[in-house]
C-alpha positions as CSV (number, residue, x, y, z in Angstrom):
1,M,-14.9,10.2,6.5
2,H,-12.5,8.6,4.0
3,M,-9.2,9.9,2.9
4,P,-8.2,8.6,-0.6
5,E,-4.5,8.1,-0.1
6,V,-2.1,7.2,2.8
7,T,-0.1,10.5,2.8
8,P,2.6,11.2,5.4
9,E,0.2,13.9,6.7
10,A,-2.6,11.3,7.2
11,L,-0.7,9.1,9.1
12,A,0.8,11.8,11.5
13,A,-2.9,12.8,12.1
14,L,-3.7,9.4,13.0
15,R,-0.7,8.5,14.9
16,S,-1.2,11.6,17.2
17,P,-2.1,10.9,20.7
18,R,-5.6,10.8,21.8
19,P,-7.1,9.9,25.2
20,Y,-7.7,6.3,25.7
21,P,-9.2,4.3,24.2
22,A,-8.5,5.2,20.6
23,I,-10.3,2.2,18.8
24,T,-9.1,0.6,15.8
25,L,-11.5,-1.7,13.9
26,V,-10.5,-4.2,11.0
27,L,-12.4,-6.6,9.2
28,P,-12.5,-8.0,5.6
29,S,-15.3,-6.8,3.1
30,D,-16.4,-7.5,-0.2
31,P,-14.8,-5.3,-2.9
32,K,-17.8,-6.0,-5.2
33,A,-20.3,-5.4,-2.5
34,P,-18.9,-3.6,0.5
35,S,-22.5,-3.3,2.2
36,D,-23.7,-7.2,1.7
37,D,-25.1,-8.9,4.4
38,H,-21.9,-10.8,5.3
39,T,-19.9,-7.7,5.9
40,R,-22.8,-6.1,8.0
41,I,-23.1,-9.3,10.2
42,L,-19.3,-9.1,10.9
43,L,-19.4,-5.4,11.6
44,R,-22.2,-6.0,14.0
45,D,-20.0,-8.8,15.8
46,V,-16.7,-6.4,15.8
47,L,-18.7,-3.6,17.4
48,T,-20.3,-6.0,19.8
49,E,-16.5,-6.9,20.9
50,A,-15.8,-3.4,21.1
51,K,-18.5,-2.8,23.5
52,R,-17.9,-5.6,25.6
53,R,-14.3,-4.6,25.8
54,L,-15.4,-1.1,26.9
55,A,-17.7,-2.1,29.7
56,D,-14.9,-4.6,31.2
57,D,-12.0,-1.9,30.9
58,P,-11.5,0.1,34.0
59,D,-9.3,2.6,32.3
60,V,-11.9,4.0,30.1
61,D,-13.5,7.1,31.3
62,R,-17.3,6.8,32.0
63,D,-18.5,9.9,29.9
64,D,-16.2,8.5,27.0
65,R,-17.7,4.9,27.4
66,L,-21.1,6.2,27.1
67,E,-20.3,8.3,23.9
68,L,-18.6,5.8,22.1
69,T,-21.1,3.0,23.2
70,R,-24.5,4.9,22.2
71,H,-23.2,7.1,19.6
72,K,-19.9,5.6,17.9
73,L,-20.0,2.2,18.0
74,D,-23.0,1.7,15.8
75,P,-23.4,-0.2,12.6
76,D,-25.2,2.9,11.0
77,V,-22.6,5.3,12.1
78,I,-19.9,3.1,10.5
79,E,-22.0,2.8,7.3
80,V,-22.6,6.8,7.1
81,A,-18.8,7.2,7.2
82,R,-17.8,4.8,4.4
83,D,-17.1,6.2,1.0
84,S,-19.5,4.0,-1.2
85,D,-17.1,5.1,-4.2
86,R,-14.0,3.3,-2.6
87,S,-13.5,-0.4,-2.5
88,G,-11.2,-2.9,-1.3
89,D,-11.2,-6.4,0.4
90,A,-10.8,-4.9,3.9
91,M,-11.6,-1.9,5.9
92,V,-10.5,-0.2,9.0
93,A,-12.6,2.1,11.2
94,Y,-10.9,4.6,13.6
95,V,-13.4,5.6,16.6
96,A,-12.5,7.9,19.3
97,A,-14.5,10.2,21.6
98,G,-15.0,13.7,20.7
99,E,-14.2,13.1,16.9
100,P,-15.8,12.1,13.8
101,V,-15.4,8.1,12.7
102,Q,-13.0,7.6,9.9
103,V,-13.5,4.5,7.5
104,W,-10.6,3.4,5.2
105,H,-10.9,0.9,2.6
106,F,-7.7,-1.0,1.4
107,T,-6.6,-4.1,-0.4
108,S,-4.5,-6.3,1.7
109,P,-1.8,-8.9,0.5
110,W,-3.2,-11.3,3.2
111,A,-6.1,-12.7,4.6
112,V,-7.8,-10.0,7.1
113,V,-8.8,-11.3,10.5
114,P,-11.5,-9.1,12.4
115,R,-9.8,-7.2,15.2
116,V,-10.6,-4.7,17.6
117,E,-7.4,-2.8,19.2
118,F,-7.5,0.0,22.1
119,G,-4.6,2.1,22.4
120,T,-3.5,5.9,22.8
121,T,-3.2,6.4,19.2
122,F,-4.9,4.8,16.1
123,L,-2.9,1.9,14.5
124,T,-1.8,2.6,11.1
125,R,0.0,-0.5,10.5
126,Y,-2.9,-2.3,8.5
127,L,-2.8,0.9,5.9
128,V,1.0,1.2,5.9
129,A,1.4,-2.7,5.4
130,A,-1.4,-2.7,2.7
131,E,0.4,-0.1,0.7
132,Q,3.7,-1.5,0.9
133,G,2.1,-4.9,-0.1
134,A,0.5,-3.6,-2.9
135,R,4.0,-2.3,-4.3
136,P,3.0,0.9,-5.6
137,Y,4.4,2.2,-9.0
138,L,3.9,4.7,-11.7
139,V,3.1,4.1,-15.4
140,L,3.9,6.9,-17.9
141,V,2.3,6.5,-21.3
142,L,4.2,8.6,-23.6
143,D,2.8,9.9,-26.9
144,Q,3.2,12.9,-29.3
145,K,-0.7,13.7,-29.1
146,L,-1.2,13.1,-25.2
147,S,0.8,11.9,-22.4
148,R,-0.7,10.2,-19.3
149,L,0.4,8.9,-15.9
150,F,-1.1,6.3,-13.7
151,R,-0.7,5.1,-10.2
152,G,-0.4,1.7,-9.9
153,A,-1.1,-1.0,-7.1
154,W,-1.4,-4.6,-7.5
155,R,-2.7,-4.9,-10.9
156,E,-4.9,-2.0,-10.8
157,L,-4.1,1.5,-12.3
158,T,-5.7,5.0,-11.4
159,E,-5.0,8.0,-13.6
160,V,-3.2,10.9,-12.4
161,T,-4.9,14.1,-13.0
162,E,-2.6,16.4,-11.2
163,H,1.2,18.0,-11.9
164,G,0.0,18.8,-15.4
165,F,-1.3,15.4,-16.5
166,P,-2.8,14.4,-18.8
167,D,-0.4,16.4,-21.0
168,S,-1.5,17.3,-24.7
169,P,1.5,19.0,-26.3
170,Q,1.5,21.5,-29.1
171,I,3.9,20.1,-31.5
172,P,3.6,21.1,-34.8
173,S,3.5,18.3,-37.1
174,P,6.1,17.7,-40.1
175,E,2.9,16.9,-42.6
176,D,2.0,20.7,-41.9
177,A,5.1,21.7,-44.0
178,I,4.6,23.3,-47.3
179,P,5.0,21.7,-50.0
180,G,5.1,18.7,-47.9
181,P,7.2,16.5,-45.5
182,I,10.6,15.9,-46.8
183,P,13.1,13.7,-44.8
184,H,15.8,15.7,-43.0
185,S,14.0,19.1,-43.9
186,A,13.7,22.0,-41.8
187,P,10.4,21.3,-40.7
188,Y,11.3,17.8,-39.8
189,E,14.4,18.9,-37.7
190,D,12.1,21.8,-35.8
191,H,9.7,19.1,-35.2
192,E,12.5,16.9,-33.3
193,A,13.5,19.9,-31.3
194,Y,9.8,20.4,-30.4
195,L,9.4,16.9,-29.4
196,K,12.6,17.0,-27.2
197,Q,11.3,20.1,-25.7
198,Y,7.9,18.6,-24.6
199,L,9.6,15.4,-23.3
200,R,11.8,17.5,-20.8
201,A,8.4,19.0,-19.7
202,V,6.9,15.8,-19.2
203,N,10.1,14.8,-17.4
204,S,9.6,18.1,-14.9
205,R,5.8,17.1,-14.3
206,L,6.9,13.6,-13.6
207,G,9.4,14.6,-11.2
208,D,7.0,16.3,-9.0
209,A,4.6,13.2,-9.3
210,V,7.6,10.9,-8.4
211,K,8.5,13.0,-5.2
212,E,5.0,13.1,-4.1
213,A,4.6,9.3,-4.4
214,G,7.7,8.5,-2.7
215,R,9.9,7.8,-5.6
216,P,8.3,4.2,-6.8
217,P,9.3,2.1,-9.7
218,L,8.6,3.9,-13.0
219,F,7.1,2.0,-16.1
220,L,7.3,3.6,-19.6
221,V,4.8,2.8,-22.4
222,G,5.4,4.3,-26.0
223,S,6.7,3.9,-29.3
224,P,10.4,2.8,-29.5
225,K,11.4,6.4,-30.5
226,M,9.5,8.2,-27.7
227,L,11.1,5.8,-25.2
228,T,14.6,6.2,-26.4
229,M,14.3,9.9,-26.5
230,F,12.8,10.0,-23.1
231,R,15.5,8.1,-21.7
232,Q,17.8,10.8,-23.3
233,E,16.0,13.8,-21.5
234,T,15.0,12.6,-18.2
235,D,16.7,12.6,-14.9
236,L,14.8,10.0,-13.5
237,A,16.5,7.1,-15.3
238,D,17.4,5.1,-12.3
239,L,13.4,4.8,-11.4
240,I,12.8,3.0,-14.7
241,A,11.8,-0.7,-14.0
242,G,10.5,-1.6,-17.4
243,T,9.3,-0.5,-20.7
244,L,6.4,-1.5,-23.0
245,P,7.1,-0.5,-26.8
246,L,3.7,-0.2,-27.8
247,T,1.7,2.6,-29.6
248,G,-1.9,3.5,-29.5
249,M,-2.3,3.5,-25.5
250,E,-2.9,7.2,-25.0
251,T,-6.5,6.9,-25.2
252,V,-7.4,3.2,-23.8
253,P,-9.0,2.8,-20.5
254,A,-6.6,1.8,-17.3
255,R,-8.1,-1.7,-17.5
256,E,-6.8,-2.3,-20.8
257,L,-3.5,-0.7,-20.1
258,V,-2.7,-2.9,-17.4
259,K,-3.5,-6.2,-19.3
260,R,-0.8,-5.1,-22.0
261,L,1.5,-4.2,-18.9
262,T,1.2,-7.3,-17.1
263,P,4.1,-9.1,-18.3
264,V,6.2,-6.3,-17.8
265,L,4.9,-6.2,-14.2
266,D,5.4,-9.9,-13.7
267,E,8.8,-9.7,-15.0
268,F,9.7,-6.8,-12.6
269,D,8.4,-8.7,-9.5
270,A,10.2,-11.8,-10.4
271,Q,13.6,-9.7,-10.6
272,Q,12.8,-8.3,-7.1
273,V,12.2,-11.4,-5.6
274,A,15.5,-13.0,-7.1
275,G,17.3,-9.9,-6.1
276,A,16.2,-10.1,-2.6
277,L,17.1,-14.0,-2.3
278,A,20.6,-13.1,-3.7
279,A,20.8,-10.1,-1.2
280,M,20.0,-12.5,1.6
281,D,22.7,-15.1,0.5
282,T,25.1,-12.3,0.6
283,A,24.1,-11.2,3.9
284,R,24.3,-14.5,5.4
285,S,28.0,-14.8,4.2
286,Q,28.4,-11.5,5.8
287,G,26.8,-12.2,9.4
288,K,24.0,-9.8,8.4
289,F,21.1,-12.1,8.1
290,A,18.3,-12.6,10.4
291,G,15.8,-15.5,9.8
292,G,12.5,-16.4,11.4
293,P,9.9,-14.1,13.2
294,V,11.7,-14.0,16.8
295,E,15.2,-13.0,15.3
296,V,13.8,-10.6,13.0
297,W,11.5,-8.9,15.5
298,T,14.5,-8.1,17.7
299,A,16.5,-6.7,14.7
300,V,13.8,-4.6,13.9
301,A,13.2,-3.3,17.4
302,D,16.9,-2.5,17.2
303,K,16.6,-0.6,13.8
304,R,19.1,-2.9,12.3
305,V,17.0,-4.1,9.4
306,R,18.1,-2.6,6.0
307,L,15.6,-5.0,4.2
308,L,12.6,-6.9,5.4
309,V,11.2,-9.7,3.3
310,V,7.7,-11.1,4.1
311,E,5.5,-13.7,2.5
312,E,2.4,-12.2,1.2
313,G,0.0,-14.6,3.0
314,Q,2.1,-14.5,6.4
315,V,0.0,-14.1,9.7
316,I,1.8,-14.0,13.0
317,A,0.8,-13.8,16.5
318,G,2.8,-13.6,19.5
319,R,3.4,-11.9,23.1
320,I,5.5,-9.0,23.0
321,S,8.0,-8.0,26.0
322,D,7.6,-5.0,28.0
323,D,10.9,-3.6,26.3
324,R,9.3,-4.4,23.1
325,R,12.6,-6.2,21.8
326,E,11.4,-9.8,22.4
327,L,8.8,-11.9,20.8
328,E,7.3,-15.1,22.0
329,L,5.2,-16.7,19.3
330,E,1.5,-18.0,20.0
331,P,-0.8,-19.9,17.8
332,V,-2.7,-17.9,15.3
333,Q,-6.4,-17.8,16.3
334,E,-8.8,-18.9,13.3
335,P,-10.7,-16.0,11.9
336,V,-14.7,-15.4,12.3
337,T,-16.3,-17.6,9.7
338,L,-19.5,-16.5,7.8
339,P,-22.3,-16.9,7.4
340,N,-22.9,-17.9,10.9
341,P,-20.2,-16.0,13.2
342,K,-20.6,-16.2,16.7
343,R,-22.4,-13.0,18.2
344,D,-19.4,-12.2,20.4
345,I,-15.9,-12.4,19.0
346,G,-14.0,-11.8,22.3
347,P,-10.7,-14.0,22.5
348,A,-10.3,-16.9,24.5
349,P,-8.8,-16.2,28.0
350,H,-5.5,-17.9,26.9
351,S,-5.2,-15.5,24.2
352,L,-5.4,-12.2,26.3
353,G,-2.2,-10.1,25.6
354,V,-1.4,-11.7,22.3
355,A,-0.9,-9.4,19.4
356,T,-2.1,-10.9,15.9
357,D,-0.7,-8.1,13.9
358,I,2.9,-8.9,14.1
359,V,3.6,-8.7,10.6
360,E,2.1,-5.4,10.4
361,Q,4.0,-4.1,13.3
362,L,7.2,-5.5,11.6
363,V,6.6,-3.6,8.4
364,E,5.6,-0.3,10.0
365,N,8.6,-0.3,12.4
366,T,10.9,-1.2,9.5
367,I,9.7,1.6,7.2
368,R,10.0,4.0,10.4
369,A,13.6,3.3,10.6
370,D,14.1,4.0,7.1
371,G,14.3,0.3,6.0
372,E,12.8,-1.3,2.9
373,V,10.0,-3.7,2.7
374,L,9.3,-6.5,0.2
375,F,6.6,-9.2,-0.1
376,V,7.2,-12.2,-1.7
377,P,5.0,-15.4,-2.8
378,D,4.0,-17.7,0.1
379,G,6.7,-20.5,0.1
380,T,9.6,-18.2,-0.8
381,L,10.9,-18.2,2.7
382,A,9.9,-21.6,3.9
383,E,13.3,-22.1,5.8
384,T,12.7,-19.1,7.7
385,D,8.9,-19.4,8.6
386,G,8.0,-16.6,6.1
387,V,10.2,-13.7,7.2
388,A,13.8,-12.9,6.9
389,A,15.6,-9.6,6.9
390,V,18.9,-8.2,5.5
391,L,20.8,-6.1,8.2
392,R,22.7,-3.0,8.4
393,F,25.2,-4.5,10.8
């Protein structure tokens, strides 16, 4: 099974309590060849580790252990559950007794380390962190002939075919007037009225899409006239993050559109980073700043974080206290290396109890507490070991 989008409903279903163990498996994959030999070898080793832990865990029910070992933790079962039409540089598989295996593909902002995690719920932090790290946005192409909407993540666009998009208006052309188009004549004024009516309709449809997507940044593409008129008619101006005054984009493929839009996206990202750094400087002067993984972990646990800022490639490992408020840092283990990984990738004895997904937990817990998350280029937060936060109080 593969669900195409990380919706609130999908996350709630994954987070619902399950009999122990609900198994979460995560590993990197090649987006161009998700079923290549390297991925299959690594999947085999991750499944070997999961089976070993099942055999050694006294809290696992015997019948569940047999079902999971014989019928679920198998490379062929995982392969069948994968969606060959989806791709990404990582995958996560959710395995539990008594229910189908779920496999999700995602693109991660950092290198993915193979992991096996047991719990009483599936761990969704990988999906949530990847979605946040991708900095989702919307792109609206405005044109009198056809308006299109795209969902964006990183530098990839997927066209929206819901909410009335793509939208082909029925706007009479002033050239249809007889005896012909005359500036400021009645047909021309009527055309302006039709165009405004059409843009109001586009805005209404866009509102539904924006709400569903969680009000992400919005980028507009179109002629200067269309961009100006849309700004006058929309009630979503606060979401507009950038514009590209360019015509002829109503029929181009998504890959061509994103090439044209890349400078605008890059400028927006730079503004976001600059804004976050300025917000942290202000927070320092107000005593509302936390820096470093240990300090930020406690602030997140106390639901004090308004803005969490993390370097894109940051990986943190540590031991979490019983009350979940304290973090003791530990060295990050090296990931499995290809093409000759060990057959059993179980953790070394000294690493038992060490969580290697600290960044993902920080991201998910911040979002759950209605905080914002921003990923920044590596090296931006060198003074705070790659993690910092602006606090509410």
